[in-house]
N, C-alpha and C positions, 0 to 999 in steps of 0.2 A: 125599657126592659126592666123587669123586677125580678130579683132573686129572692128565694125564700129558703131559709135554713132553720131547721128545728134542732135546738140543743138537746142534750140528753133528756129523755122522757122516760122516767121509771116510776111506776106506781107499786106500792106494796100489795101483796096478794090478797089479804082479807080485809084489813081495816082501813082502806084508803078513804072511805067516806067519813069515818069517825075523826080523822085527823084534820086539823085546820089547814087551810090552803098555804099558809106561810111555811109550813114544814115540808111541803112537797119538794121533790128534787127536780121539778119542772122549772127550767131556767128561763123560759120564754121563747118567743119566735122573733127572729131578727129579719126585718124586711129591708133590703137595700135597693134603692132606686139607682140604677146605673145610668147616669146622664152626664154627658161631657161638660155641661155648663154648671150644674150644681148637684152635688152628691150629698145626701143625708142618709144616715143609717138610723132607723127607728126600731126600737124593740118594745115589747109589751111591758117590760119592767120600767119603762119611762125614760130610759137613757137614750139620748139622741146625740150623735156626734156629727156636726156639720163639717163639710169640707169647704175650704175657702178658695176653690178653683174659680168661682164666679167673679172674683176680683180680677183675675187674669183676662177673662172674657170681656169684662167691661173695658179694660185697657185696649184690647184688640178692636172693640167697637169704636172707641174714641179715635184710635189711629185710623180706622177706615173712614170715619166721618171727616177727619182732618184731611185725609187723602182726597176725598170727594170734593171738599170745599176748595181745595187748591185748583181743581179743574175749572175750565171755562164752561159756560152753559152749553155751548155747541158740543164740547167733548162729553158732557154729561148726557146730552140727547143721543149722541152716537152710541155711547155705552148702554143706554137704556134700550135702544133698538137691538143691539147685539145680545143683551141679556134676555130680552123677550124672545128672540130667535132661539137662543139656547134652551129656554124654558119650553118652547114649542117642540124642539128636538127631543127633550126629555119626555114630553107627553107622548110623542110618537113611539119612542122606545118602550114606554110603559104599555101602550096599546098593542104593540107588536110582541109584547111579552119577552123583550130582550133584557139582558142584565143591565142594571143601572143602579146608581146610588140614590135611594129615595130621599136622603137628607139634602140632596142638591136642590130639590124643589123649594124647601123652606129657605135655604141660604140664598138662592137666587131671588126669590120673592122679597126677602128682607132687604137685599142689596138694592133692588129696584125701588122699593119703598123709601129707603134712605136717600137715594138719588133724587127721587121726586120731591122728597121733603126739602132737600137743599135747594132744589129748583124753585119750589114755592117760597122758601125763605127769601131768596133773591128777588122774587116778584114782589113780595111784601115790602122789601127795602126800597124798591123802585116806586112803590105806591100803586101797584096794579091791584084792583079789587078782584073779588072772586069771579064775578060775571065776566069781566074782560079776560081773566086768566083762563077760564073755560073756553072762551072763543079762540084765544091764541093757541090753546092746547089742541083744539079741534082742527085748526088750520095746520098746526105742526103734524098731527097724525095723518092728515090728508096729503101732506107734502112728502111723507116718507116713501121712498122707493124700495119696494120689496127686494131683499137680497138674502142670500143664504147666510146663516150664522157662522161665526168664525170656526166652530168645531167642524162644520160640514165642509167649509173651504179647505181646512187642514186635511180632512179625510180625502177630499177630491185631489188635492195636491199629492198626497202620498200614493194614491192609486195611479195617478198620471206618472209619477216617478217610477213605480213598479212596472208599468206598461212600457216605459221608455227603456228600462233595463232589459226587459224581455225581448223587445224588438231589436235592441242593439246586440244582444247575445246570440 
């Protein structure tokens, strides 16, 4: 999202072409990119004031990687399956034109990529080459039993609880 604000813009009535540009009262246009990870304010006058919120985001990313590395490979595989299911549910919501957070797509894809990266790092430590890794990955994908994602399970449990309340009342 980009915001645009124009500071005071005043031109003299008759002789605005005769005056040099430096004496104009036009102070410039300020363009602010509103982004949660990195915010920079740029103006035509050349002044830029960066925000240092990206340092906090890097710390969060490092914490997330540390958390992923603490998990076993089986736990990582389970979470990858769950996240891919959640991603599928988001795609269904988008196609049905339901309300959803579009930023969740990016976050889930990045989390899946981080998990796959950690998984591949472990394979490299074990000495598994790329070709064997792809064979193992293919076998793993074929062994996955389709199951509903956690958000759908939670929704089904809530609906079952509501039906139980209605039937008991």
